[in-house]
C-alpha positions in Angstrom: 0.0 0.1 0.0 2.7 2.4 0.9 4.7 1.6 -2.2 1.6 2.0 -4.5 0.8 5.3 -2.7 4.3 6.7 -2.9 4.6 5.8 -6.6 1.3 7.4 -7.6 2.4 10.6 -5.8 5.8 10.5 -7.6 4.1 10.3 -10.9 1.6 13.0 -10.1 4.5 15.3 -8.9 6.4 14.6 -12.0 3.4 15.7 -14.3 3.0 18.8 -12.1 6.6 19.5 -12.2 6.8 19.3 -16.0 4.1 22.1 -16.5 5.8 24.2 -13.9 9.1 23.9 -15.7 7.5 24.9 -18.9 5.7 27.8 -17.3 9.3 29.1 -16.2 11.1 28.4 -19.3 8.8 30.4 -21.6 9.2 33.8 -19.8 12.8 33.2 -19.0 13.9 32.5 -22.6 11.6 35.3 -23.9 12.9 37.7 -21.4 16.6 37.0 -21.8 16.5 36.6 -25.5 14.0 39.3 -26.9 13.4 41.6 -24.0 17.1 41.8 -23.3 17.9 42.5 -27.1 15.1 45.2 -27.2 16.5 46.9 -24.0 20.2 47.0 -25.5 18.9 48.2 -29.0 16.6 50.9 -27.4 19.2 52.2 -24.9 19.4 55.6 -26.9 15.5 55.7 -27.3 14.5 55.5 -23.5 14.2 58.6 -21.4 16.3 57.1 -18.6 17.7 53.8 -20.0 19.2 52.7 -16.6 15.7 52.7 -15.2 14.6 50.4 -18.0 17.6 48.1 -17.2 16.6 48.0 -13.6 13.1 47.0 -14.6 14.6 44.2 -16.7 16.3 42.9 -13.7 13.3 43.3 -11.6 11.4 41.1 -14.1 13.9 38.3 -13.5 13.8 38.9 -9.6 9.8 38.5 -9.7 10.2 35.4 -11.8 12.7 33.8 -9.6 10.4 34.5 -6.5 7.3 33.1 -8.3 9.6 30.0 -9.1 10.5 29.5 -5.4 6.7 29.7 -4.6 5.8 27.1 -7.3 8.7 24.5 -6.4 8.9 25.4 -2.6 6.5 26.0 0.1 3.5 28.0 -0.8 3.7 31.6 0.2 0.2 33.1 -0.6 1.3 36.4 1.2 3.6 37.2 -1.9 0.7 37.3 -4.5 -0.2 40.9 -4.1 3.3 42.2 -3.7 4.5 40.2 -6.8 1.3 41.4 -8.8 1.9 45.0 -7.8 5.8 44.8 -8.6 5.0 43.0 -12.0 2.4 45.7 -13.1 4.7 48.5 -12.0 7.4 47.3 -14.4 4.8 47.6 -17.3 4.0 51.1 -16.3 7.6 52.1 -15.7 8.9 50.9 -19.0 6.0 52.2 -21.0 6.7 55.8 -19.2 10.4 55.4 -20.4 9.4 55.0 -23.9 8.5 58.1 -26.1 4.8 58.1 -27.1 5.4 56.9 -30.5 7.4 53.9 -29.2 4.5 52.6 -27.1 3.4 49.1 -28.2 6.4 48.8 -30.3 9.5 46.5 -29.9 11.2 48.7 -27.2 8.0 48.7 -25.0 8.6 45.1 -24.4 7.2 44.9 -20.7 3.4 45.0 -21.6 3.7 42.0 -23.8 6.0 39.7 -21.7 4.4 40.5 -18.4 1.6 38.0 -19.1 3.9 35.0 -18.8 5.1 36.4 -15.5 1.3 36.6 -14.4 1.0 32.8 -15.1 3.8 32.1 -12.7 2.4 34.6 -10.1 -1.0 33.1 -10.4 0.1 29.4 -10.5 -1.5 28.5 -7.2 -4.5 30.8 -7.7 -7.8 30.3 -9.6 -7.8 31.3 -13.3 -9.9 34.4 -12.6 -6.7 35.8 -10.9 -4.9 35.7 -14.1 -7.7 37.1 -16.2 -7.6 40.1 -13.6 -4.0 40.3 -14.1 -4.2 40.6 -17.8 -7.0 43.2 -17.6 -5.0 45.2 -15.5 -2.0 45.1 -17.7 -4.4 46.0 -20.7 -5.8 49.0 -18.5 -2.2 50.3 -18.0 -1.4 50.2 -21.7 -4.6 52.1 -22.6 -3.9 54.7 -19.9 -0.5 55.1 -21.3 -1.7 55.5 -24.9 -4.4 58.1 -23.7 -1.5 60.0 -21.8 0.7 60.0 -24.9 -2.2 60.9 -27.2 -1.7 57.7 -29.3 -5.2 56.2 -28.7 -6.2 56.1 -32.5 -8.0 53.3 -34.2 -4.8 51.6 -35.8 -3.1 51.6 -32.4 -6.1 50.1 -30.7 -6.6 47.5 -33.4 -2.9 46.5 -33.1 -3.3 46.4 -29.2 -6.4 44.3 -29.5 -4.6 41.8 -32.0 -1.6 41.4 -29.7 -3.6 41.0 -26.7 -5.8 38.4 -28.0 -3.1 36.4 -29.3 -0.8 36.6 -26.2 -3.5 36.3 -23.7 -5.1 33.2 -25.7 -1.7 31.5 -25.2 -1.2 32.5 -21.7 -4.8 31.6 -20.6 -4.7 28.3 -22.5 -1.5 27.3 -20.9 -2.8 28.2 -17.4 -6.0 26.1 -18.3 -3.8 23.2 -19.4 -1.6 23.4 -16.4 -4.4 23.4 -14.0 -6.1 20.5 -15.9 -2.9 18.3 -15.5 -2.6 19.2 -11.8 -6.4 18.2 -11.4 -5.9 14.9 -13.3 -2.6 14.1 -11.6 -4.3 14.5 -8.1 -7.5 12.5 -9.3 -5.1 9.6 -10.5 -3.3 9.7 -7.3 -6.4 9.4 -5.2 -7.8 6.6 -7.4 -4.6 4.6 -7.2 -4.5 5.0 -3.4 -8.3 4.0 -3.1 -7.6 0.9 -5.3 -4.5 -0.1 -3.3 -6.6 0.2 0.0 -9.5 -2.0 -1.4 -6.7 -4.6 -2.5 -5.1 -4.4 0.9 -8.5 -4.8 2.7 -9.2 -7.9 0.5 -5.9 -9.6 1.0 -6.3 -9.2 4.7 -9.9 -10.4 4.8 -8.7 -13.3 2.8 -5.9 -14.1 5.1 -8.1 -13.8 8.2 -10.6 -16.0 6.5 -8.2 -18.7 5.9 -6.7 -18.5 9.4 -10.2 -19.0 10.8 -11.0 -21.8 8.6 -7.8 -23.6 9.7 -8.7 -22.9 13.4 -12.2 -24.1 12.9 -10.9 -27.4 11.1 -8.5 -28.0 14.1 -11.3 -27.3 16.7 -13.7 -29.6 14.6 -11.4 -32.4 14.7 -10.8 -32.2 18.4 -14.4 -32.0 19.1 -15.1 -34.7 16.7 -12.7 -36.9 18.6 -14.2 -36.2 21.9 -17.8 -36.9 20.6 -16.6 -40.1 19.1 -15.2 -41.4 22.4 -18.2 -40.3 24.4 -20.3 -42.2 21.8 -17.8 -45.3 22.2 -18.6 -45.3 26.1 -16.4 -42.6 27.6 -17.6 -41.7 31.1 -19.0 -38.1 31.2 -18.5 -38.1 34.8 -14.8 -38.6 34.5 -13.1 -35.1 35.4 -10.7 -35.3 32.6 -13.4 -35.9 30.0 -15.2 -32.9 31.7 -12.2 -30.8 31.5 -11.7 -31.6 27.9 -15.3 -30.8 27.1 -15.1 -27.4 28.9 -11.8 -26.6 27.0 -13.3 -27.4 23.6 -16.4 -25.3 24.4 -14.2 -22.4 25.4 -12.1 -22.7 22.2 -15.2 -22.9 20.1 -16.7 -20.0 21.9 -13.4 -17.9 21.3 -13.5 -18.7 17.6 -17.1 -17.3 17.4 -15.9 -14.2 19.5 -13.1 -13.7 16.9 -15.5 -13.6 13.9 -17.2 -10.6 15.5 -16.2 -7.2 14.3 -15.1 -5.6 17.9 -12.7 -2.9 18.7 -10.9 -5.1 21.2 -10.7 -8.9 20.2 -8.4 -9.7 23.2 -11.0 -8.5 25.8 -13.8 -9.9 23.6 -12.2 -13.4 23.6 -11.5 -13.3 27.3 -15.1 -12.3 28.1 -16.4 -15.1 25.9 -14.2 -17.6 27.9 -15.4 -16.0 31.2 -19.1 -16.3 30.0 -18.6 -20.1 29.5 -17.2 -20.5 33.1 -20.1 -18.5 34.6 -22.5 -20.7 32.9 -21.0 -23.4 35.0 -21.5 -21.5 38.1 -18.0 -20.1 38.4 -17.8 -16.7 39.8 -15.4 -14.7 37.3 -14.2 -11.0 37.7 -12.4 -9.5 34.8 -10.5 -6.2 35.3 -8.5 -4.1 32.6 -5.7 -1.8 33.6 -4.0 0.8 31.2 -4.4 1.0 27.3 -4.0 -2.0 25.2 -2.1 -1.5 21.9 -3.1 -2.7 18.5 -2.7 -6.6 18.6 -3.1 -8.9 15.6 -5.5 -11.9 15.8 -2.7 -14.2 16.4 -1.3 -12.4 19.2 -4.8 -12.1 20.9 -5.1 -15.8 20.4 -1.8 -16.7 21.9 -2.3 -14.3 24.8 -5.8 -15.7 25.7 -5.1 -19.4 25.0 -3.8 -20.3 28.5 -6.2 -17.9 30.6 -9.3 -19.2 28.6 -8.0 -22.9 29.4 -7.6 -22.0 33.0 -11.0 -20.5 33.1 -12.5 -23.6 31.7 -11.0 -25.6 34.6 -11.9 -23.2 37.3 -14.1 -24.8 39.9 -15.8 -22.0 41.8 -14.1 -18.6 41.3 -11.5 -16.9 39.0 -10.1 -13.5 38.6 -8.7 -12.4 35.2 -6.4 -9.1 35.0 -5.4 -7.5 31.8 -2.6 -4.9 32.0 -1.7 -3.0 29.1 1.0 -0.3 28.2 2.3 1.0 25.0 4.7 -2.1 24.2 3.5 -4.9 26.5 0.3 -6.7 27.4 0.0 -9.1 30.4 -3.1 -11.4 31.0 -3.2 -13.2 34.2 -5.6 -15.5 36.0 -6.0 -16.7 39.5 -8.6 -19.2 40.7 -9.2 -22.6 42.2 -8.2 -24.8 39.2 -6.2 -27.9 39.1 -2.6 -27.9 38.2 -2.7 -29.0 34.6 -0.1 -28.8 31.9 -0.2 -25.4 29.7 0.3 -25.3 26.0 3.0 -22.6 25.3 2.5 -20.2 22.3 5.3 -18.8 20.2 5.6 -14.9 20.8 4.1 -15.2 24.4 5.7 -16.0 27.8 3.8 -18.2 30.0 4.4 -18.5 33.7 2.3 -20.6 36.0 2.5 -21.1 39.9 0.4 -23.2 42.3 0.0 -22.4 46.0 -2.4 -24.7 47.8 -5.8 -24.7 46.1 -4.8 -21.5 44.1 -3.3 -21.5 40.8 -1.9 -18.4 39.2 -1.2 -18.3 35.4 0.3 -15.4 33.5 0.7 -14.7 29.6 3.0 -11.9 28.7 3.5 -10.2 25.3 6.0 -7.6 24.7 6.9 -5.6 21.6 10.5 -6.0 22.6 11.1 -9.7 23.2 13.3 -10.6 26.1 16.8 -11.5 25.4 
């Protein structure tokens, strides 16, 4: 599951990273080659050429800052400062050009700033980019009006260039947003499919384990019933003990099939219920918080305590103590001194004192050396 999730996220990040690199490559190449050339060629045309040079550098600085926002941690507080700085570059370069050079080659900022807007509005809805482009258009129109260049031919040229460049910039922004959306959707779908496959595999493994335990218990009970049918004495204490143990194991198997938050306590309560049906007084106390345990671990921890409960004569006390990395299940009561089957991964301790017998099953996340 973790491998599939990381792979899906890696593929999605690659697609998103590819569109981001393209969004940066277009304005950088355009600015270095075209805008830089026009700045040098128009050096003698500008009113204050060093101001235009500073604007050219500021364009690069805004682009680099926007790139850091795209590839690094999002900085939403930079949106408005970067927007204001980019539009200021347009206004300043336009003001540095003679009126007759507005919208011409030396007035490079108004045509190139749209791609910078794509970077600035990368994490924003498309409406922000539309607003950015409209603000750029408004600055140019105001500059044309101030320079008395607002004639039909100039407006037609402005409209033609704006429609062409804005269509490219908005189209790219729409495409990049679609790629990000599709990549995120594919990632979620891959993770969901992996979760379904994991749950199916776990369910199949649990079912197979339960079938195996059922067959084991069925064989034991079949053998016991066969012996009873062949004449075994039901009053024999050994036969009674085997019957109680078989009933407890069957009860626990049924308890394990229930969907409960704590299968260990559920299984112990099932064993206590079997003992109480025989008139045994049983108390069950839990202390601490139990960690998440597998079904196999719960079965190994409860095997000896449940068998002890099935052999108790009149009373039994069950104590479950849990911590972050250890679980201890202990039983004390008036049960006979009988052999205990040991389970792997669980330490079993038994002690008899007079008519009392104490049994402890201990599981630890860090096995004892």
